[in-house]
C-alpha positions as CSV (number, residue, x, y, z in Angstrom):
1,X,-187.6,-87.9,19.9
2,X,-188.1,-86.8,22.9
3,X,-185.1,-85.8,25.2
4,X,-183.4,-87.4,27.9
5,X,-185.1,-84.6,30.2
6,X,-188.7,-85.0,29.4
7,X,-187.8,-89.3,29.1
8,X,-186.4,-89.0,33.3
9,X,-189.6,-86.3,34.0
10,X,-192.1,-88.8,33.5
11,X,-190.3,-91.3,35.0
12,X,-190.5,-88.8,38.2
13,X,-193.8,-89.0,37.2
14,X,-194.3,-92.5,36.9
15,X,-192.4,-93.7,39.8
16,X,-193.9,-91.0,42.0
17,X,-197.4,-92.7,41.1
18,X,-195.4,-96.5,41.9
19,X,-194.2,-96.1,45.3
20,X,-194.8,-92.2,46.9
21,X,-192.8,-91.2,49.5
22,X,-190.8,-94.4,49.0
23,X,-193.1,-96.7,50.4
24,X,-195.7,-99.0,48.3
25,X,-198.9,-99.4,49.4
26,X,-200.9,-102.0,50.3
27,X,-202.1,-103.5,46.7
28,X,-198.9,-103.3,45.3
29,X,-196.9,-104.1,48.0
30,X,-199.2,-107.5,48.3
31,X,-198.6,-107.5,44.2
32,X,-194.4,-107.3,44.5
33,X,-194.8,-110.1,47.5
34,X,-197.1,-111.8,45.0
35,X,-194.3,-111.6,42.1
36,X,-191.3,-112.7,43.5
37,X,-193.0,-115.8,45.5
38,X,-194.3,-116.9,42.1
39,X,-190.8,-116.7,40.7
40,X,-189.4,-119.3,43.6
41,X,-189.1,-122.8,43.7
42,X,-189.9,-123.4,47.3
43,X,-191.0,-120.1,48.3
44,X,-194.5,-120.5,47.3
45,X,-194.8,-123.7,49.6
46,X,-193.1,-122.1,52.3
47,X,-196.0,-120.6,55.2
48,X,-195.2,-117.6,54.8
49,X,-195.6,-115.0,57.4
50,X,-196.6,-111.3,57.2
51,X,-194.8,-110.0,60.3
52,X,-197.0,-107.0,61.8
53,X,-193.2,-105.7,63.7
54,X,-189.7,-106.5,62.9
55,X,-190.0,-109.6,65.7
56,X,-192.7,-111.7,66.2
57,X,-193.2,-115.5,68.0
58,X,-194.8,-118.3,66.9
59,X,-196.9,-120.4,69.1
60,X,-195.7,-123.6,68.7
61,X,-198.8,-127.0,70.6
62,X,-198.1,-130.7,70.4
63,X,-198.7,-133.7,72.4
64,X,-196.1,-136.2,73.2
65,X,-196.4,-139.3,74.6
66,X,-200.2,-141.3,74.8
67,X,-203.3,-138.7,75.2
68,X,-205.6,-141.6,76.4
69,X,-206.3,-144.1,78.9
70,X,-208.9,-147.1,80.1
71,X,-211.9,-145.1,81.7
72,X,-214.2,-145.4,84.1
73,X,-217.3,-144.2,84.2
74,X,-218.8,-141.3,86.3
75,X,-214.3,-141.3,86.9
76,X,-212.5,-138.7,86.1
77,X,-208.8,-139.4,85.0
78,X,-205.9,-139.4,87.9
79,X,-203.8,-136.9,88.0
80,X,-200.6,-138.3,86.7
81,X,-203.1,-139.4,84.1
82,X,-203.7,-136.2,82.3
83,X,-202.3,-135.3,79.2
84,X,-200.6,-131.3,79.1
85,X,-199.6,-130.7,75.5
86,X,-196.3,-128.7,75.5
87,X,-196.3,-125.3,74.1
88,X,-193.1,-123.3,72.6
89,X,-192.6,-119.9,70.6
90,X,-191.2,-119.6,67.7
91,X,-189.4,-116.3,66.9
92,X,-188.7,-114.8,63.8
93,X,-186.2,-112.0,63.2
94,X,-186.9,-110.1,60.0
95,X,-183.3,-109.1,58.9
96,X,-182.7,-106.1,55.9
97,X,-182.2,-107.0,52.7
98,X,-182.0,-104.8,49.7
99,X,-182.1,-104.8,46.4
100,X,-181.0,-102.1,43.4
101,X,-180.9,-102.0,39.7
102,X,-179.7,-99.4,37.6
103,X,-181.2,-99.1,34.8
104,X,-180.7,-96.4,32.0
105,X,-182.9,-93.8,30.2
106,X,-182.5,-95.1,26.9
107,X,-183.6,-98.7,28.0
108,X,-186.7,-96.8,30.3
109,X,-187.9,-94.9,26.9
110,X,-189.4,-98.0,25.4
111,X,-191.4,-98.9,28.7
112,X,-192.8,-95.6,29.8
113,X,-193.9,-94.6,26.4
114,X,-196.2,-98.2,26.2
115,X,-197.0,-96.2,30.4
116,X,-195.5,-100.2,31.3
117,X,-193.1,-98.7,33.9
118,X,-194.3,-100.0,37.3
119,X,-195.4,-103.8,35.9
120,X,-191.6,-103.9,33.8
121,X,-189.6,-102.6,36.9
122,X,-192.0,-105.2,40.1
123,X,-191.5,-108.0,37.4
124,X,-187.8,-107.9,36.4
125,X,-186.9,-106.4,40.0
126,X,-189.0,-109.7,41.9
127,X,-187.1,-112.4,39.6
128,X,-184.3,-112.0,40.6
129,X,-185.1,-110.6,44.1
130,X,-187.3,-113.9,44.5
131,X,-183.4,-115.9,43.4
132,X,-181.2,-114.3,46.2
133,X,-184.0,-115.0,48.6
134,X,-184.5,-118.7,48.2
135,X,-180.9,-119.2,47.8
136,X,-180.5,-116.8,51.4
137,X,-183.3,-119.5,52.8
138,X,-181.2,-122.3,52.4
139,X,-177.9,-121.1,52.2
140,X,-177.4,-118.8,54.9
141,X,-174.8,-118.7,57.2
142,X,-174.2,-116.1,59.4
143,X,-170.1,-117.0,59.3
144,X,-170.4,-117.1,54.8
145,X,-168.2,-113.9,53.5
146,X,-170.9,-113.2,50.8
147,X,-172.9,-110.5,51.5
148,X,-176.4,-111.8,51.8
149,X,-175.4,-115.5,52.9
150,X,-174.2,-113.8,56.2
151,X,-177.4,-112.4,56.3
152,X,-178.7,-115.3,58.4
153,X,-178.9,-118.9,59.3
154,X,-181.0,-120.4,56.4
155,X,-182.3,-124.2,56.8
156,X,-179.4,-125.8,55.0
157,X,-177.2,-125.0,58.8
158,X,-181.0,-125.3,60.9
159,X,-181.1,-128.8,60.6
160,X,-179.3,-130.3,62.9
161,X,-181.8,-132.6,65.2
162,X,-182.1,-135.7,63.1
163,X,-179.1,-136.3,60.4
164,X,-177.8,-138.7,58.1
165,X,-174.8,-139.4,56.1
166,X,-175.2,-140.6,52.5
167,X,-171.0,-141.6,53.1
168,X,-169.6,-139.5,48.9
169,X,-172.9,-141.3,47.8
170,X,-174.7,-140.4,44.2
171,X,-178.6,-139.6,45.5
172,X,-179.9,-143.8,45.1
173,X,-183.5,-144.7,46.7
174,X,-181.1,-145.8,49.9
175,X,-180.3,-142.7,50.6
176,X,-184.0,-141.5,50.8
177,X,-184.9,-144.6,52.9
178,X,-183.1,-143.7,55.8
179,X,-183.7,-140.8,55.4
180,X,-187.8,-141.7,55.7
181,X,-187.2,-143.8,58.3
182,X,-185.0,-141.1,60.5
183,X,-187.4,-138.9,60.6
184,X,-189.6,-139.6,63.7
185,X,-192.4,-141.2,63.4
186,X,-195.4,-139.0,64.6
187,X,-194.1,-136.9,61.6
188,X,-194.4,-139.5,58.8
189,X,-197.6,-141.3,59.4
190,X,-199.0,-138.6,56.4
191,X,-196.7,-138.3,53.7
192,X,-198.4,-136.8,50.9
193,X,-197.6,-133.3,52.7
194,X,-193.4,-134.1,52.7
195,X,-191.0,-133.3,50.1
196,X,-187.8,-133.7,50.1
197,X,-185.7,-131.2,48.7
198,X,-181.7,-131.5,46.8
199,X,-180.2,-129.9,44.5
200,X,-180.9,-130.0,40.3
201,X,-177.7,-132.4,40.1
202,X,-178.7,-135.2,42.2
203,X,-182.1,-134.8,41.7
204,X,-180.5,-136.2,38.2
205,X,-178.7,-139.0,39.5
206,X,-181.4,-140.1,41.4
207,X,-183.8,-140.0,38.5
208,X,-180.8,-142.2,35.8
209,X,-180.5,-144.2,39.3
210,X,-185.0,-145.3,38.4
211,X,-183.8,-144.9,34.5
212,X,-180.6,-147.7,35.6
213,X,-184.2,-150.3,35.9
214,X,-184.8,-152.4,32.9
215,X,-187.7,-152.4,33.7
216,X,-190.9,-150.2,31.5
217,X,-190.0,-148.1,34.6
218,X,-186.8,-147.7,34.3
219,X,-187.6,-146.4,30.4
220,X,-189.8,-144.3,31.4
221,X,-187.9,-142.6,33.8
222,X,-185.1,-142.0,31.2
223,X,-188.0,-139.8,29.6
224,X,-189.2,-138.5,32.0
225,X,-189.0,-134.5,32.8
226,X,-189.4,-135.0,36.8
227,X,-188.3,-137.7,38.6
228,X,-190.4,-140.4,40.1
229,X,-191.7,-139.9,43.9
230,X,-190.1,-142.1,46.0
231,X,-193.2,-144.5,48.7
232,X,-195.0,-141.3,48.0
233,X,-192.6,-138.5,48.4
234,X,-192.0,-135.9,45.9
235,X,-188.0,-135.1,45.5
236,X,-188.0,-131.9,44.5
237,X,-184.3,-130.3,42.8
238,X,-183.5,-126.7,43.5
239,X,-181.4,-124.9,41.5
240,X,-179.7,-123.2,44.2
241,X,-179.0,-125.9,46.5
242,X,-175.2,-125.9,47.2
243,X,-173.5,-128.3,44.8
244,X,-169.6,-127.8,46.7
245,X,-170.0,-129.3,50.5
246,X,-167.8,-131.9,51.6
247,X,-163.7,-132.4,52.0
248,X,-164.0,-132.7,47.9
249,X,-166.1,-129.4,47.4
250,X,-168.4,-132.0,44.8
251,X,-171.5,-132.3,47.8
252,X,-175.1,-131.9,49.1
253,X,-177.3,-132.5,51.0
254,X,-181.5,-133.7,51.0
255,X,-183.3,-131.4,53.5
256,X,-186.7,-133.8,54.0
257,X,-189.0,-131.8,55.8
258,X,-193.5,-130.7,55.1
259,X,-192.4,-127.2,53.0
260,X,-195.1,-125.5,55.4
261,X,-192.8,-126.3,58.1
262,X,-190.8,-124.2,57.2
263,X,-191.9,-120.2,58.1
264,X,-191.2,-117.2,54.8
265,X,-191.2,-114.3,57.8
266,X,-191.9,-110.3,55.8
267,X,-192.0,-107.6,57.8
268,X,-194.4,-106.2,55.2
269,X,-193.3,-102.5,54.9
270,X,-191.4,-102.7,51.8
271,X,-189.8,-100.1,50.8
272,X,-188.9,-98.6,47.0
273,X,-186.6,-95.7,46.9
274,X,-185.2,-93.9,43.9
275,X,-182.6,-91.7,42.5
276,X,-180.5,-90.8,39.7
277,X,-178.1,-90.0,38.2
278,X,-177.8,-87.5,35.1
279,X,-174.3,-88.1,34.2
280,X,-174.6,-91.3,34.0
281,X,-177.6,-91.4,32.3
282,X,-179.0,-94.3,34.9
283,X,-182.0,-94.7,36.5
284,X,-181.3,-95.7,40.5
285,X,-184.0,-98.2,42.1
286,X,-183.4,-99.7,45.6
287,X,-185.7,-102.1,47.3
288,X,-185.5,-102.4,51.4
289,X,-187.4,-105.6,52.8
290,X,-187.4,-107.2,56.2
291,X,-187.2,-111.1,55.7
292,X,-186.7,-114.0,58.5
293,X,-186.9,-118.3,57.2
294,X,-187.2,-120.5,60.2
295,X,-188.1,-124.0,60.8
296,X,-191.7,-124.0,62.6
297,X,-190.1,-127.7,64.3
298,X,-186.7,-128.6,63.9
299,X,-186.6,-132.3,64.6
300,X,-189.6,-132.2,61.8
301,X,-186.5,-132.0,59.7
302,X,-184.2,-134.9,58.4
303,X,-181.3,-133.4,56.8
304,X,-178.9,-136.0,54.9
305,X,-175.2,-134.6,54.0
306,X,-172.5,-135.8,52.1
307,X,-174.6,-136.6,48.8
308,X,-172.4,-136.2,45.9
309,X,-173.8,-134.0,43.0
310,X,-170.6,-133.3,40.4
C-alpha cells in the first residue's frame, strides 16, 4: 500500500495537468461548464452568454405599435408613419462566486489509482455548483443574510412589471389562467416557447387538482410523473424555488416567461486553485467564477405571488 506522501505527490501531478497555473484550459473549461449546466433544471433552458469581460452589454431591438400603413404607388410614407425600432441594452455584470471542497488523502486514493481524478473532481463539484447557481439565479436578493444569495438579485426579485395575486390559493388552473391573460399579447402569441416555473410543492398541487376531475384525464393525471401542460404550456417544478414566502411563510411564486428570456452570463475565466493541509490530511480545491443572471426583456415576464405551497 502506498503511503500518503506518495498519494499526495501523484495528486499534485494529476491536478497540475488538470489545471496548470490554476486556470482551466479552454477545452477543460467548456467541459466543466457543460457538466454544470447538465446538472441543473432551468439553467439548460436559459440563454447562455459567454462573456468576454466582467461587464458586457447585450443589444435589444423591437418594434412597438403599428409598422404597416396603407401605401400609395410610387409614394414614400410620410415621416410620421415611418416605423422606428426601439433599441436598448442589457448590461451583464458578472459577480464573483466561489466553491470549496476538501477531500481526504484516503478518499482520493481509489480515484488516483484508476486515473479518474479529473473526472471525479469535475463531476462532483459541477453537481453541487449547479444546484447552488440555480438557487442564486432565482432566489438571489442583495438584502439577504445568506452569503451566496446576497450576491445579486435573482429572477424572482427582478420580475416586477406584470404581477398577479393568487391570494393564498394552491396552484390551480385559475392562477395559471390569470398569469396567461396578464402576459402582454405581444409575448404570448407563440406559446410553444413559454413555460410556467414554480416550486415542486405547488406543481404537485396543480397535478392533484387535475387528478380530482372525475374523467379519464383525471385518472391519467393521478398516475402521471409530470404535470399536464396548461393551454399547451408546460408547468415545471423547480426544487430550489422558495416555499417560505408570505406572512404565513408557506407561499411560493410562479414565474411565467420564455426561458430563453433568462440570460445566464458567465465570464469564462473559471479558475481552480489547489492547496493541501498535510496535518489534517486533506486536499483543498477552490473553484471561482464570475456570473450574472438577467432578463433580456423583463416586461415579457409574469409573476404570480401568494401561491400556497405547504
